[in-house]
Backbone as a chain_set.jsonl record, in Angstrom:
{"seq": "XXXXXXXXXXXXXXXXXXXXXXXXXXXXXXXXXXXXXXXXXXXXXXXXXXXXXXXXXXXXXXXXXXXXXXXXXXXXXXXXXXXXXXXXXXXXXXXXXXXXXXXXXXXXXXXXXXXXXXXXXXXXXXXXXXXXXXXXXXXXXXXXXXXXXXXXXXXXXXXXXXXXXXXXXXXXXXXXXXXXXX", "coords": {"N": [[8.873, 74.529, -69.617], [7.117, 71.845, -68.285], [6.228, 68.631, -69.183], [3.326, 66.918, -68.287], [3.009, 63.914, -66.359], [0.925, 62.49, -67.232], [0.673, 61.996, -70.003], [2.687, 60.136, -70.474], [1.765, 58.067, -68.856], [-0.691, 57.559, -70.126], [0.258, 56.608, -72.568], [1.581, 54.22, -71.81], [-0.502, 52.745, -70.564], [-2.359, 52.531, -72.686], [-0.888, 51.005, -74.476], [-0.638, 48.624, -73.027], [-3.356, 47.93, -72.842], [-3.992, 47.57, -75.58], [-2.301, 45.404, -76.198], [-3.268, 43.444, -74.416], [-5.948, 43.13, -75.315], [-5.46, 42.257, -77.915], [-4.327, 39.773, -77.361], [-6.549, 38.536, -76.168], [-8.392, 38.481, -78.313], [-6.873, 36.95, -80.111], [-6.719, 34.533, -78.719], [-9.426, 33.733, -78.714], [-9.865, 33.436, -81.481], [-8.017, 31.417, -82.019], [-9.055, 29.271, -80.521], [-11.467, 28.944, -81.919], [-10.498, 28.124, -84.407], [-9.326, 25.669, -83.709], [-11.606, 24.248, -82.954], [-13.008, 24.239, -85.376], [-11.304, 22.625, -86.9], [-11.598, 19.987, -85.934], [-14.466, 19.264, -85.086], [-16.606, 18.231, -82.412], [-19.805, 17.322, -81.627], [-21.961, 17.791, -78.889], [-24.465, 17.455, -76.294], [-25.075, 19.855, -73.941], [-25.756, 20.916, -70.537], [-27.396, 23.633, -69.086], [-26.164, 25.091, -66.257], [-25.93, 27.355, -64.72], [-27.041, 30.718, -64.837], [-26.199, 33.955, -66.047], [-26.448, 36.579, -63.796], [-25.974, 39.222, -63.695], [-23.423, 41.686, -63.169], [-20.206, 40.297, -62.629], [-20.978, 37.633, -62.461], [-21.18, 34.614, -64.324], [-22.609, 32.733, -67.012], [-22.907, 29.195, -66.978], [-22.208, 26.044, -68.425], [-22.485, 22.582, -68.324], [-20.941, 19.745, -69.807], [-20.499, 16.562, -71.447], [-17.343, 15.113, -72.163], [-15.003, 13.075, -73.604], [-15.484, 10.994, -71.736], [-15.717, 12.268, -69.28], [-17.082, 14.884, -67.183], [-17.222, 18.228, -68.088], [-17.041, 21.795, -67.549], [-18.115, 24.766, -69.016], [-17.747, 28.259, -69.084], [-19.351, 31.447, -69.487], [-20.378, 31.305, -72.106], [-22.054, 31.838, -75.258], [-25.482, 31.99, -74.94], [-28.874, 31.14, -75.757], [-31.527, 33.593, -75.612], [-33.837, 32.67, -74.304], [-32.956, 30.67, -72.626], [-32.855, 28.538, -69.776], [-31.999, 27.417, -66.451], [-31.003, 24.069, -66.43], [-31.843, 23.498, -68.988], [-31.195, 21.871, -72.119], [-28.501, 22.259, -74.388], [-26.973, 22.626, -77.568], [-23.572, 21.961, -78.132], [-20.247, 22.467, -79.416], [-17.062, 21.035, -79.364], [-13.45, 21.021, -79.519], [-11.887, 18.223, -80.938], [-9.291, 17.463, -80.197], [-8.868, 19.079, -78.029], [-10.785, 19.297, -75.466], [-11.447, 21.464, -73.856], [-11.775, 23.697, -75.403], [-14.566, 25.087, -76.367], [-17.763, 25.864, -77.813], [-21.009, 27.313, -78.508], [-23.243, 25.586, -80.695], [-23.268, 26.496, -84.118], [-22.21, 28.997, -83.738], [-19.467, 31.263, -84.268], [-17.265, 32.025, -82.655], [-16.019, 31.116, -79.369], [-16.544, 32.903, -77.189], [-18.211, 35.435, -78.065], [-18.339, 38.099, -77.262], [-15.786, 38.776, -76.412], [-14.246, 38.854, -78.787], [-15.571, 40.865, -80.198], [-15.148, 42.996, -78.437], [-12.348, 43.183, -78.592], [-12.052, 43.906, -81.284], [-12.997, 46.511, -81.285], [-11.666, 47.863, -79.159], [-8.868, 47.579, -79.568], [-8.063, 49.145, -81.938], [-8.79, 51.698, -80.916], [-7.155, 51.899, -78.624], [-4.632, 51.789, -79.851], [-4.698, 54.153, -81.36], [-4.828, 56.029, -79.266], [-2.357, 55.492, -78.084], [-0.628, 56.264, -80.197], [-1.258, 59.009, -80.353], [-0.488, 59.876, -77.786], [2.266, 59.322, -77.851], [2.969, 61.071, -79.893], [2.428, 63.559, -78.662], [4.329, 63.472, -76.611], [6.656, 63.402, -78.151], [6.464, 65.915, -79.445], [6.764, 67.574, -77.225], [9.354, 66.899, -76.345], [10.857, 67.638, -78.582], [10.361, 70.371, -78.597], [11.526, 71.172, -76.154], [14.195, 70.557, -76.642], [14.807, 72.329, -78.731], [14.447, 74.754, -77.405], [16.514, 74.635, -75.58], [18.728, 74.793, -77.256], [18.456, 77.366, -78.343], [18.546, 79.071, -76.184], [20.02, 81.758, -74.473], [23.33, 81.882, -73.108], [23.451, 82.989, -70.335], [24.533, 82.885, -67.726], [27.21, 82.188, -68.069], [28.094, 84.295, -69.685], [27.734, 86.453, -67.941], [29.554, 85.935, -65.859], [32.043, 85.956, -67.161], [32.281, 88.342, -68.677], [31.527, 90.577, -67.217], [33.398, 91.478, -65.375], [36.779, 92.56, -65.095], [39.687, 91.066, -66.649], [41.164, 88.431, -64.91], [40.152, 89.157, -62.429], [38.537, 88.189, -59.477], [35.183, 87.108, -59.436], [33.444, 87.443, -57.274], [34.499, 89.05, -55.118], [35.533, 91.291, -56.329], [38.267, 91.686, -56.539], [39.136, 92.601, -54.055], [40.344, 92.032, -50.78], [38.912, 89.93, -48.361], [37.225, 91.289, -45.544], [36.722, 89.965, -43.359], [37.738, 88.512, -40.394], [39.872, 85.862, -39.72], [39.516, 83.255, -37.5], [41.848, 82.004, -35.468], [41.966, 80.523, -33.269], [40.677, 80.165, -29.984], [41.103, 82.614, -27.607], [42.263, 82.715, -24.322], [40.302, 83.795, -21.635], [40.92, 86.722, -19.777]], "CA": [[7.574, 73.941, -69.399], [7.269, 70.425, -67.999], [5.115, 67.797, -69.637], [2.771, 66.123, -67.205], [3.216, 62.47, -66.463], [-0.292, 61.896, -67.769], [0.872, 61.48, -71.37], [3.461, 58.903, -70.368], [0.853, 57.074, -68.297], [-1.645, 57.206, -71.182], [0.961, 55.792, -73.564], [1.823, 52.883, -71.258], [-1.773, 52.042, -70.366], [-2.971, 52.181, -73.972], [-0.117, 49.89, -75.034], [-1.026, 47.42, -72.281], [-4.719, 47.596, -73.253], [-3.951, 47.028, -76.934], [-1.688, 44.08, -76.142], [-4.202, 42.53, -73.753], [-7.094, 42.851, -76.187], [-4.956, 41.43, -79.019], [-4.208, 38.404, -76.856], [-7.898, 38.006, -75.99], [-8.92, 38.173, -79.646], [-6.101, 35.837, -80.675], [-7.125, 33.303, -78.019], [-10.745, 33.348, -79.213], [-9.71, 32.958, -82.858], [-7.295, 30.15, -81.96], [-10.003, 28.241, -80.1], [-12.411, 28.716, -83.016], [-9.796, 27.333, -85.422], [-9.183, 24.289, -83.222], [-12.925, 23.604, -83.016], [-13.318, 24.012, -86.794], [-10.458, 21.557, -87.433], [-12.12, 18.673, -85.536], [-15.588, 19.538, -84.176], [-17.363, 17.139, -81.82], [-21.049, 17.885, -81.108], [-22.523, 17.16, -77.693], [-25.535, 18.207, -75.641], [-24.691, 20.332, -72.611], [-26.843, 21.336, -69.651], [-27.165, 24.931, -68.464], [-26.129, 24.917, -64.805], [-26.016, 28.662, -64.081], [-27.264, 31.833, -65.749], [-25.612, 35.219, -65.615], [-27.449, 37.406, -63.118], [-25.489, 40.604, -63.669], [-21.97, 41.811, -63.203], [-19.454, 39.411, -61.749], [-21.404, 36.242, -62.578], [-21.18, 34.103, -65.686], [-23.407, 31.536, -67.252], [-22.061, 28.011, -67.107], [-22.83, 24.881, -69.061], [-21.687, 21.362, -68.168], [-21.078, 18.887, -70.983], [-19.626, 15.381, -71.391], [-16.268, 15.068, -73.163], [-14.012, 12.021, -73.376], [-15.819, 10.204, -70.56], [-15.781, 13.063, -68.042], [-17.951, 16.048, -67.274], [-16.509, 19.5, -68.062], [-17.896, 22.972, -67.431], [-17.701, 25.948, -69.777], [-18.382, 29.47, -68.561], [-19.477, 32.643, -70.313], [-20.678, 30.976, -73.502], [-23.268, 32.43, -75.8], [-26.686, 31.193, -74.688], [-30.076, 31.785, -76.283], [-32.236, 34.467, -74.663], [-34.849, 31.932, -73.541], [-32.322, 29.564, -71.891], [-33.114, 28.438, -68.336], [-31.179, 26.404, -65.787], [-31.475, 22.711, -66.698], [-32.096, 23.313, -70.427], [-30.152, 21.224, -72.931], [-28.031, 23.144, -75.45], [-25.998, 22.001, -78.456], [-22.226, 22.508, -78.038], [-19.172, 21.868, -80.204], [-15.741, 21.204, -78.774], [-12.363, 20.529, -80.364], [-11.595, 16.823, -80.655], [-7.995, 17.326, -79.53], [-8.856, 19.945, -76.839], [-12.173, 19.415, -75.019], [-11.664, 22.723, -73.167], [-12.162, 24.696, -76.401], [-15.976, 24.767, -76.628], [-18.646, 26.973, -78.204], [-22.379, 26.904, -78.849], [-23.374, 25.179, -82.092], [-23.671, 27.547, -85.035], [-21.501, 30.245, -83.444], [-18.111, 31.244, -84.803], [-16.276, 32.147, -81.575], [-16.526, 30.645, -78.08], [-17.083, 34.032, -76.433], [-18.254, 36.482, -79.087], [-18.117, 39.434, -76.689], [-14.341, 39.004, -76.366], [-13.772, 39.231, -80.115], [-16.141, 42.185, -80.489], [-14.429, 43.962, -77.608], [-11.007, 43.344, -79.152], [-12.159, 44.629, -82.563], [-13.233, 47.932, -81.023], [-10.722, 48.479, -78.232], [-7.487, 47.598, -80.064], [-7.794, 50.372, -82.704], [-8.884, 52.875, -80.051], [-5.952, 51.929, -77.796], [-3.489, 52.129, -80.704], [-4.798, 55.586, -81.659], [-4.442, 56.747, -78.055], [-0.91, 55.321, -77.958], [0.018, 57.111, -81.208], [-1.444, 60.407, -79.969], [0.342, 60.133, -76.607], [3.663, 59.359, -78.305], [3.107, 62.316, -80.658], [2.509, 64.663, -77.706], [5.625, 63.367, -75.943], [7.65, 63.785, -79.146], [6.387, 67.374, -79.596], [7.331, 68.191, -76.027], [10.815, 66.701, -76.348], [11.415, 68.461, -79.657], [10.275, 71.758, -78.146], [12.512, 71.449, -75.107], [15.526, 70.509, -77.25], [14.996, 73.587, -79.451], [14.589, 75.855, -76.455], [17.852, 74.532, -75.001], [19.688, 75.268, -78.256], [18.297, 78.796, -78.592], [18.603, 79.812, -74.933], [21.331, 82.414, -74.296], [24.138, 81.382, -72.004], [23.574, 84.194, -69.506], [25.392, 82.721, -66.556], [28.601, 82.195, -68.532], [28.381, 85.65, -70.141], [27.817, 87.331, -66.78], [30.767, 85.681, -65.097], [33.276, 86.227, -67.893], [32.34, 89.655, -69.297], [31.169, 91.675, -66.322], [34.546, 91.936, -64.616], [38.037, 92.569, -65.841], [40.411, 89.798, -66.715], [41.923, 88.081, -63.731], [39.496, 89.59, -61.201], [37.528, 87.261, -58.977], [33.844, 87.636, -59.674], [32.679, 87.702, -56.06], [35.02, 90.113, -54.253], [36.045, 92.376, -57.174], [39.688, 91.863, -56.321], [39.43, 93.054, -52.705], [40.435, 90.974, -49.781], [37.795, 89.866, -47.441], [37.471, 91.99, -44.287], [36.39, 89.058, -42.275], [38.893, 87.963, -39.7], [39.898, 84.42, -39.52], [39.772, 82.902, -36.104], [42.865, 80.964, -35.418], [41.763, 79.751, -32.06], [40.094, 80.976, -28.931], [42.033, 83.114, -26.597], [41.809, 82.523, -22.947], [39.751, 85.005, -21.019], [41.758, 87.197, -18.682]], "C": [[7.756, 72.423, -69.271], [6.021, 69.679, -68.443], [4.639, 66.946, -68.473], [2.993, 64.643, -67.428], [2.001, 61.76, -67.048], [-0.119, 61.33, -69.163], [1.692, 60.202, -71.358], [2.585, 57.772, -69.847], [-0.154, 56.614, -69.349], [-0.989, 56.319, -72.227], [1.159, 54.362, -73.061], [0.515, 52.101, -71.121], [-2.438, 51.662, -71.68], [-2.203, 51.053, -74.645], [-0.482, 48.583, -74.342], [-2.432, 46.971, -72.685], [-4.725, 46.979, -74.647], [-3.372, 45.618, -76.943], [-2.635, 43.057, -75.507], [-5.389, 42.149, -74.629], [-6.679, 42.033, -77.414], [-4.838, 39.976, -78.581], [-5.575, 37.758, -76.648], [-8.504, 37.606, -77.333], [-8.205, 36.994, -80.278], [-6.51, 34.52, -80.032], [-8.48, 32.807, -78.532], [-10.654, 32.773, -80.629], [-8.993, 31.613, -82.893], [-8.225, 29.013, -81.53], [-11.008, 27.934, -81.205], [-11.771, 27.879, -84.11], [-9.629, 25.885, -84.996], [-10.516, 23.543, -83.267], [-13.286, 23.295, -84.462], [-12.52, 22.861, -87.383], [-11.022, 20.172, -87.123], [-13.288, 18.861, -84.565], [-16.266, 18.249, -83.696], [-18.601, 17.773, -81.195], [-21.535, 17.066, -79.922], [-23.68, 18.024, -77.199], [-25.066, 18.569, -74.239], [-25.918, 20.757, -71.837], [-26.474, 22.663, -68.999], [-27.243, 24.749, -66.954], [-26.236, 26.241, -64.054], [-26.221, 29.718, -65.161], [-26.623, 33.092, -65.174], [-26.71, 36.08, -64.998], [-27.021, 38.86, -63.022], [-23.981, 40.631, -63.718], [-21.323, 40.854, -62.224], [-19.898, 37.965, -61.772], [-21.458, 35.854, -64.041], [-22.153, 32.952, -65.792], [-22.441, 30.366, -67.354], [-22.892, 26.857, -67.652], [-21.923, 23.686, -68.82], [-21.983, 20.443, -69.353], [-20.136, 17.69, -70.839], [-18.579, 15.447, -72.51], [-15.251, 14.028, -72.731], [-14.231, 11.288, -72.051], [-15.838, 10.977, -69.246], [-16.673, 14.27, -68.265], [-17.117, 17.318, -67.118], [-17.516, 20.639, -67.959], [-17.284, 24.117, -68.224], [-18.45, 27.154, -69.226], [-18.398, 30.56, -69.618], [-19.622, 32.323, -71.803], [-21.901, 31.761, -73.952], [-24.416, 31.465, -75.52], [-27.872, 31.904, -75.318], [-30.776, 32.597, -75.196], [-33.177, 33.685, -73.751], [-34.273, 30.777, -72.729], [-32.615, 29.671, -70.393], [-32.182, 27.376, -67.745], [-31.815, 25.034, -66.005], [-31.776, 22.457, -68.169], [-30.896, 22.647, -71.094], [-29.798, 22.168, -74.065], [-26.955, 22.418, -76.252], [-24.66, 22.731, -78.35], [-21.297, 21.788, -79.002], [-17.875, 22.092, -79.451], [-14.704, 20.607, -79.713], [-12.031, 19.102, -79.956], [-10.286, 16.631, -79.909], [-7.87, 18.212, -78.286], [-10.291, 20.148, -76.371], [-12.472, 20.718, -74.273], [-12.058, 23.852, -74.108], [-13.572, 24.355, -76.863], [-16.736, 26.037, -77.0], [-20.029, 26.415, -78.466], [-22.423, 26.554, -80.331], [-23.848, 26.358, -82.94], [-23.004, 28.889, -84.784], [-20.059, 30.129, -83.928], [-17.05, 31.221, -83.7], [-16.871, 31.637, -80.263], [-17.167, 31.756, -77.249], [-17.118, 35.237, -77.37], [-18.046, 37.888, -78.524], [-16.631, 39.764, -76.649], [-13.787, 39.459, -77.702], [-14.304, 40.612, -80.485], [-15.448, 43.283, -79.694], [-13.032, 44.222, -78.16], [-11.05, 44.133, -80.457], [-12.342, 46.125, -82.36], [-12.095, 48.544, -80.211], [-9.288, 48.525, -78.743], [-7.22, 48.828, -80.933], [-7.86, 51.644, -81.854], [-7.624, 53.001, -79.195], [-4.718, 52.293, -78.623], [-3.512, 53.596, -81.112], [-4.391, 56.424, -80.451], [-2.933, 56.65, -77.826], [-0.176, 56.23, -78.936], [-0.092, 58.585, -80.824], [-0.573, 60.764, -78.766], [1.818, 60.223, -76.995], [3.929, 60.635, -79.099], [3.243, 63.507, -79.715], [3.855, 64.649, -76.965], [6.733, 63.812, -76.888], [7.652, 65.3, -79.354], [7.026, 68.079, -78.405], [8.855, 68.069, -76.027], [11.484, 67.535, -77.43], [11.423, 69.924, -79.248], [11.305, 72.078, -77.081], [13.924, 71.401, -75.666], [15.814, 71.804, -78.014], [15.176, 74.749, -78.492], [15.948, 75.805, -75.771], [18.906, 75.049, -75.966], [19.633, 76.781, -78.406], [18.408, 79.645, -77.334], [19.979, 80.472, -74.809], [22.03, 81.871, -73.051], [24.439, 82.544, -71.058], [24.525, 84.013, -68.34], [26.862, 82.756, -66.954], [28.985, 83.608, -68.966], [28.545, 86.593, -68.958], [29.152, 87.152, -66.05], [32.023, 86.073, -65.857], [33.374, 87.649, -68.422], [32.105, 90.806, -68.332], [32.38, 92.251, -65.605], [35.79, 91.875, -65.493], [38.711, 91.22, -65.777], [41.198, 89.587, -65.436], [41.279, 88.479, -62.417], [38.509, 88.519, -60.737], [36.141, 87.888, -59.067], [33.143, 88.043, -58.394], [33.2, 88.921, -55.3], [35.578, 91.307, -55.024], [37.507, 92.68, -56.88], [40.072, 92.328, -54.936], [39.518, 91.858, -51.776], [39.235, 91.029, -48.871], [38.154, 90.57, -46.146], [37.17, 91.096, -43.089], [37.662, 88.49, -41.682], [38.771, 86.463, -39.595], [40.229, 84.15, -38.066], [40.774, 81.763, -36.086], [42.713, 80.09, -34.185], [41.175, 80.673, -30.993], [41.195, 81.403, -27.956], [41.438, 82.89, -25.207], [41.31, 83.847, -22.387], [40.637, 85.436, -19.855], [40.983, 87.921, -17.673]], "O": [[8.467, 71.805, -70.064], [4.9, 70.063, -68.11], [5.437, 66.333, -67.765], [3.145, 64.186, -68.561], [2.051, 60.562, -67.326], [-0.698, 60.292, -69.483], [1.43, 59.285, -72.136], [2.656, 56.648, -70.342], [-0.442, 55.422, -69.456], [-1.611, 55.378, -72.721], [0.931, 53.404, -73.799], [0.436, 50.937, -71.515], [-3.022, 50.583, -71.785], [-2.807, 50.221, -75.322], [-0.62, 47.55, -74.997], [-2.678, 45.776, -72.852], [-5.393, 45.97, -74.872], [-3.895, 44.736, -77.623], [-2.78, 41.941, -76.006], [-5.787, 40.985, -74.678], [-7.455, 41.21, -77.901], [-5.198, 39.061, -79.322], [-5.747, 36.57, -76.919], [-9.063, 36.518, -77.469], [-8.832, 36.139, -80.903], [-6.634, 33.504, -80.716], [-8.664, 31.61, -78.758], [-11.279, 31.759, -80.94], [-9.327, 30.756, -83.712], [-8.188, 27.924, -82.103], [-11.365, 26.773, -81.405], [-12.428, 27.011, -84.685], [-9.77, 24.973, -85.811], [-10.557, 22.353, -83.58], [-13.808, 22.22, -84.756], [-13.009, 22.179, -88.284], [-10.935, 19.272, -87.958], [-13.134, 18.648, -83.363], [-16.471, 17.311, -84.466], [-18.486, 18.652, -80.341], [-21.524, 15.835, -79.94], [-23.852, 19.165, -77.627], [-24.706, 17.697, -73.448], [-26.993, 20.938, -72.408], [-25.391, 22.81, -68.433], [-28.265, 24.306, -66.43], [-26.593, 26.255, -62.876], [-25.655, 29.632, -66.251], [-26.527, 33.256, -63.958], [-27.765, 36.284, -65.598], [-27.662, 39.646, -62.324], [-23.342, 39.717, -64.239], [-21.83, 40.63, -61.126], [-19.246, 37.127, -61.15], [-21.751, 36.687, -64.899], [-22.478, 32.287, -64.808], [-21.293, 30.531, -67.767], [-24.085, 26.72, -67.381], [-20.721, 23.759, -69.079], [-23.113, 20.369, -69.836], [-19.098, 17.791, -70.185], [-18.89, 15.792, -73.65], [-14.707, 14.093, -71.629], [-13.276, 10.997, -71.331], [-15.966, 10.364, -68.186], [-16.979, 14.63, -69.402], [-16.39, 17.471, -66.136], [-18.7, 20.462, -68.247], [-16.091, 24.4, -68.116], [-19.644, 27.076, -68.938], [-17.563, 30.586, -70.522], [-19.045, 33.005, -72.65], [-22.671, 32.274, -73.141], [-24.331, 30.275, -75.824], [-27.884, 33.131, -75.407], [-30.631, 32.315, -74.006], [-33.302, 33.998, -72.567], [-35.035, 29.975, -72.191], [-32.621, 30.764, -69.826], [-31.646, 26.539, -68.471], [-33.015, 24.858, -65.793], [-31.95, 21.304, -68.563], [-29.749, 22.833, -70.688], [-30.677, 22.808, -74.643], [-26.134, 21.69, -75.695], [-24.603, 23.956, -78.461], [-21.535, 20.635, -79.362], [-17.611, 23.189, -78.959], [-15.025, 19.8, -80.585], [-11.907, 18.804, -78.768], [-10.176, 15.732, -79.075], [-6.88, 18.115, -77.561], [-10.957, 21.076, -76.828], [-13.641, 21.049, -74.075], [-12.614, 24.858, -73.667], [-13.758, 23.437, -77.662], [-16.397, 27.135, -76.56], [-20.208, 25.207, -78.625], [-21.715, 27.161, -81.134], [-24.721, 27.121, -82.526], [-23.215, 29.83, -85.548], [-19.5, 29.034, -83.99], [-16.062, 30.493, -83.794], [-18.083, 31.713, -80.06], [-18.233, 31.554, -76.668], [-16.142, 35.982, -77.451], [-17.614, 38.78, -79.254], [-16.255, 40.921, -76.834], [-12.946, 40.356, -77.75], [-13.567, 41.437, -81.026], [-15.192, 44.369, -80.214], [-12.584, 45.368, -78.19], [-10.164, 44.95, -80.707], [-11.888, 46.921, -83.182], [-11.612, 49.627, -80.541], [-8.549, 49.44, -78.379], [-6.226, 49.514, -80.695], [-7.068, 52.565, -82.055], [-7.082, 54.098, -79.056], [-3.852, 53.026, -78.147], [-2.457, 54.225, -81.202], [-3.685, 57.422, -80.598], [-2.304, 57.626, -77.417], [0.789, 56.895, -78.558], [0.879, 59.331, -80.956], [0.019, 61.843, -78.731], [2.534, 61.104, -76.519], [5.008, 61.217, -78.987], [4.084, 64.376, -79.94], [4.444, 65.703, -76.724], [7.651, 64.52, -76.476], [8.719, 65.91, -79.432], [7.745, 69.066, -78.569], [9.558, 69.038, -75.74], [12.566, 68.081, -77.212], [12.385, 70.64, -79.522], [11.9, 73.155, -77.105], [14.783, 72.149, -75.199], [16.928, 72.323, -77.957], [15.984, 75.641, -78.75], [16.484, 76.854, -75.413], [19.877, 75.677, -75.543], [20.673, 77.417, -78.579], [18.363, 80.871, -77.438], [20.997, 79.814, -75.019], [21.391, 81.46, -72.082], [25.572, 83.021, -71.001], [25.262, 84.941, -68.008], [27.679, 83.315, -66.221], [30.081, 84.073, -68.653], [29.423, 87.456, -68.981], [29.792, 88.133, -65.673], [32.997, 86.493, -65.232], [34.491, 88.133, -68.604], [32.477, 91.936, -68.645], [32.372, 93.433, -65.26], [35.808, 91.195, -66.519], [38.362, 90.356, -64.973], [41.839, 90.517, -64.947], [41.826, 88.158, -61.362], [37.731, 88.004, -61.54], [35.971, 89.077, -58.796], [32.297, 88.937, -58.437], [32.4, 89.754, -54.875], [36.057, 92.256, -54.403], [37.928, 93.833, -56.969], [41.265, 92.443, -54.658], [38.864, 90.833, -51.965], [38.636, 92.083, -48.66], [39.291, 90.459, -45.689], [37.367, 91.489, -41.939], [38.553, 88.042, -42.404], [37.69, 85.904, -39.405], [41.128, 84.765, -37.492], [40.534, 80.691, -36.642], [43.302, 79.012, -34.109], [41.209, 81.893, -31.159], [42.068, 80.627, -27.567], [40.221, 82.889, -25.019], [41.88, 84.9, -22.669], [41.053, 84.609, -19.044], [41.544, 88.388, -16.682]]}, "num_chains": 1, "name": "protein.A"}
């Protein structure tokens, strides 16, 4: 019995998903730590609102004498384009920004990582378990399988007899060359 490639694919994809979500969560936590170490409060302006899939809200804010833009931040429900919103950014990294009073810059990323990493790790463990069961089963079946081809060839015929012709010469003529037609 052959194990489908689906379990191998599930194992690889769940490992990639778990790793990717861990990196996303780690990045969010790292940015939150940098902001907490040296927070600088500024007023940003909402320049775009999310209108569905594929679009993000964006907020422009002043930092170190230049204007920067942050996307996909938490915004209040009643926010409109042009509204002023309180932001905090890290003093040593103006690109790490979040809304005032929030813990993470993009709370959806951390929430997604908290849910998807354990699910992906469980799927990885289950896929590896199924692969291990299959490999263990095939190894046992190889050990317990009778060696029929070897037994047939060595025991069916007498000692010294060729297995195919039973000791008789072939009746087939060998052609040594073509004779000329007369």
